[in-house]
C-alpha positions in Angstrom: 15.2 9.7 6.2 15.6 6.8 3.9 16.7 7.5 0.3 16.2 4.4 -1.9 17.8 3.4 -5.1 16.3 -0.1 -5.3 14.6 -2.8 -3.3 15.3 -6.4 -2.5 12.9 -9.1 -3.6 10.1 -9.3 -1.0 10.3 -5.7 0.2 7.3 -3.4 -0.2 8.6 -1.1 -2.9 5.6 0.9 -4.1 2.1 2.1 -3.6 -0.4 3.8 -5.8 -4.0 5.2 -5.4 -6.8 4.4 -7.8 -9.5 7.0 -7.4 -12.6 8.4 -9.2 -11.3 12.0 -9.1 -7.5 12.4 -9.6 -7.6 16.2 -9.3 -9.6 16.2 -6.1 -7.2 13.5 -4.6 -4.2 15.6 -5.6 -5.5 18.6 -3.7 -6.4 16.5 -0.6 -3.1 14.6 -0.3 -1.1 17.8 -1.0 -2.9 19.4 2.0 -2.0 16.4 4.2 1.5 15.5 3.0 2.8 18.5 1.0 3.2 16.5 -2.2 3.8 18.2 -5.5 2.8 16.5 -8.8 3.7 15.9 -12.3 1.0 14.7 -14.7 1.5 12.1 -17.4 -0.9 10.7 -20.0 -2.6 7.3 -19.8 -3.1 5.2 -22.9 -6.8 5.9 -22.9 -6.3 9.7 -23.1 -6.7 10.5 -19.4 -3.8 11.3 -17.0 -2.2 10.1 -13.8 -0.1 12.1 -11.4 3.3 11.3 -9.9 3.6 12.6 -6.4 7.0 13.9 -5.2 8.7 15.0 -2.0 11.1 17.6 -3.3 12.5 15.7 -6.3 11.9 12.2 -4.9 9.0 10.2 -6.4 7.0 8.7 -3.6 3.7 7.4 -5.1 1.2 7.8 -7.9 -2.5 8.9 -8.0 -4.2 7.3 -11.0 -7.8 7.1 -12.3 -9.9 4.0 -11.8 -10.3 1.7 -14.7 -13.7 1.8 -16.5 -15.0 -1.2 -14.6 -14.2 0.4 -11.2 -15.7 3.7 -12.3 -18.9 2.0 -13.5 -19.3 0.1 -10.2 -18.7 3.4 -8.3 -16.1 1.8 -6.2 -14.3 3.7 -3.5 -10.7 4.8 -4.0 -8.1 2.2 -3.1 -4.5 2.2 -2.1 -2.5 -0.6 -3.7 0.7 -2.2 -2.3 3.5 -3.7 -4.4 6.2 -6.1 -3.4 9.5 -6.1 -5.3 10.0 -9.3 -7.4 12.9 -10.3 -9.6 10.8 -12.4 -12.1 7.2 -11.5 -12.4 6.5 -14.3 -14.8 7.8 -16.9 -12.4 5.9 -15.3 -9.5 2.6 -15.4 -11.4 3.1 -19.1 -12.2 3.9 -19.8 -8.5 0.8 -17.9 -7.1 -1.8 -20.8 -7.5 0.7 -23.4 -6.2 1.1 -21.3 -3.1 -2.7 -21.2 -2.6 -3.4 -17.8 -4.0 -5.3 -16.4 -6.9 -3.7 -14.6 -9.9 -5.9 -11.6 -10.6 -4.0 -9.7 -13.3 -0.8 -9.9 -15.4 2.0 -10.2 -15.7 1.9 -7.1 -17.9 4.8 -4.9 -19.0 4.1 -1.2 -18.4 5.8 0.9 -21.1 9.3 -0.2 -20.1 8.9 1.0 -16.5 8.5 -2.5 -15.2 6.3 -5.6 -15.1 3.1 -5.6 -12.9 1.2 -8.5 -11.4 -1.8 -8.5 -9.1 -2.7 -11.5 -7.0 -4.6 -12.4 -3.8 -3.3 -14.6 -0.9 -5.6 -17.2 0.7 -8.4 -15.2 2.5 -8.3 -12.4 -0.1 -6.6 -9.0 -0.3 -5.4 -7.8 -3.7 -1.6 -7.5 -3.7 0.7 -6.1 -6.3 4.2 -7.2 -7.4 6.6 -5.1 -9.4 9.6 -6.2 -11.5 11.9 -3.3 -12.0 12.4 -1.7 -15.3 13.2 2.0 -15.5 11.1 2.5 -12.3 12.1 0.6 -9.2 9.7 2.1 -6.6 9.5 4.8 -4.0 12.7 7.0 -3.8 12.0 7.9 -0.2 10.5 5.9 2.7 10.1 6.2 6.4 10.0 10.0 6.6 7.2 12.5 6.7 5.1 12.3 3.5 6.5 8.9 2.5 5.4 5.3 3.0 6.3 4.0 6.5 4.5 0.6 6.7 1.9 -1.7 5.2 -0.1 -4.5 6.7 -2.6 -7.0 5.4 -5.8 -7.5 7.2 -7.1 -11.0 6.5 -9.5 -13.6 7.9 -6.8 -16.2 7.2 -3.6 -14.8 8.7 -1.7 -18.0 9.1 -2.5 -19.1 5.5 -1.4 -15.7 4.2 1.9 -15.9 6.1 2.6 -19.2 4.6 1.7 -17.9 1.2 4.1 -15.0 1.3 6.9 -17.2 2.7 6.5 -19.6 -0.3 6.4 -16.7 -2.8 9.2 -14.5 -1.5 11.0 -16.6 1.2 10.1 -14.1 4.0 11.3 -14.8 7.5 8.5 -14.3 10.0 8.2 -12.8 13.5 5.0 -13.3 15.5 3.9 -11.0 18.3 1.1 -12.2 20.7 -1.7 -9.7 21.1 -3.8 -9.0 24.2 -6.9 -10.4 22.5 -5.2 -13.8 22.1 -4.4 -13.3 18.4 -1.0 -12.9 16.7 0.4 -10.0 14.7 3.0 -11.4 12.2 5.7 -9.4 10.4 7.4 -10.4 7.2 11.2 -9.9 7.1 13.8 -9.6 4.4 17.4 -10.0 5.6 16.3 -9.5 9.2 14.3 -6.3 8.5 10.6 -6.1 9.0 8.9 -5.1 5.7 5.2 -5.7 6.2 2.6 -6.9 8.7 -0.2 -9.5 8.6 -3.0 -9.2 11.1 -6.4 -10.9 11.7 -9.4 -9.1 10.2 -11.8 -8.1 12.8 -15.2 -9.8 12.7 -17.2 -7.1 11.1 -19.9 -7.6 8.4 -18.5 -4.7 6.4 -14.9 -5.6 6.8 -13.0 -7.2 3.9 -9.5 -8.4 3.4 -7.0 -5.8 2.1 -3.9 -3.8 2.7 -3.6 -0.9 5.0 -1.0 1.7 4.1 0.8 4.0 6.6 2.4 7.2 5.7 4.8 8.9 8.1 4.0 12.4 9.4 5.9 14.6 11.9 2.7 15.2 14.0 -0.3 13.0 13.7 -2.7 15.4 15.3 -1.7 18.2 12.9 -2.0 15.9 9.9 -5.5 14.7 11.0 -6.6 18.4 11.4 -5.3 19.1 7.9 -7.0 16.1 6.4 -10.4 16.9 8.0 -10.1 20.5 6.8 -9.5 19.1 3.3 -12.6 16.9 3.4 -11.3 13.7 4.9 -13.1 11.6 7.6 -11.4 10.2 10.7 -12.0 6.5 11.1 -9.7 5.9 14.0 -8.8 8.8 16.2 -5.1 9.3 17.0 -3.9 6.7 19.5 -0.5 5.9 21.0 0.4 2.3 20.5 3.4 1.5 22.6 4.8 -1.0 20.1 4.3 1.3 17.0 3.9 4.9 18.0 1.0 7.4 17.4 -1.3 6.4 14.6 -4.6 7.4 13.1 -6.7 6.1 10.2 -8.6 8.3 7.8 -10.7 8.2 4.6 -10.1 10.6 1.8 -13.1 12.4 0.1 -13.5 9.5 -2.5 -13.2 6.6 -0.1 -9.5 5.8 -0.1 -8.5 4.6 3.4 -5.0 5.2 4.7 -3.2 5.6 8.1 -0.8 8.0 9.6 2.2 7.1 11.7 4.2 9.7 13.6 7.8 9.6 12.6 
């Protein structure tokens, strides 16, 4: 169990899900992870839901914005890195070779949000702490355990994050001749960067991993709740047992046995 009271700059501090149907997503993820929810209003009169393990806030399920809804986009999990100065980060993004997509924007005193993309794509969030610092629990069943960027330009993405956050990097050679890179803060691995497989339908983006006590049982619960298995449970020696699924409205996420 990892109880958090804050995050260092460059750590993955937060995730949220944007989806077409918040109520359906709440039911699905409660069936998989046992989350309970507290609903709060959005400025446009809708609502979003904070997800809790006991009394610890672990993520948010939010409605898509009007443009996403109109385009009938699938649900998407977003990943946020902790940053000390969102304004400075936003100014640095283009100099590091990335694209600023949104912000910085203050969010009702809770913090400041920025969205950007590294070279090769993959929308990425950054969060400057206000009253909200991020997930109160990590690396335990029902909480975020890992995040990795899948990109066609992994080396450029690694350099980009190093320039933005000063990450250290460890590279792991793969059987296919490629390399899996991890970003480190103070010697601790905080996120991964991997080559995107050559697939016409594949696009750069973040993959989120939530811990579960038993992957097979969680997969069974997800399928019963309307999810689809994209990658069957497999035991990866270097990581453990994992599986990848899609929720009923297209949000893709992975499970990691804790």
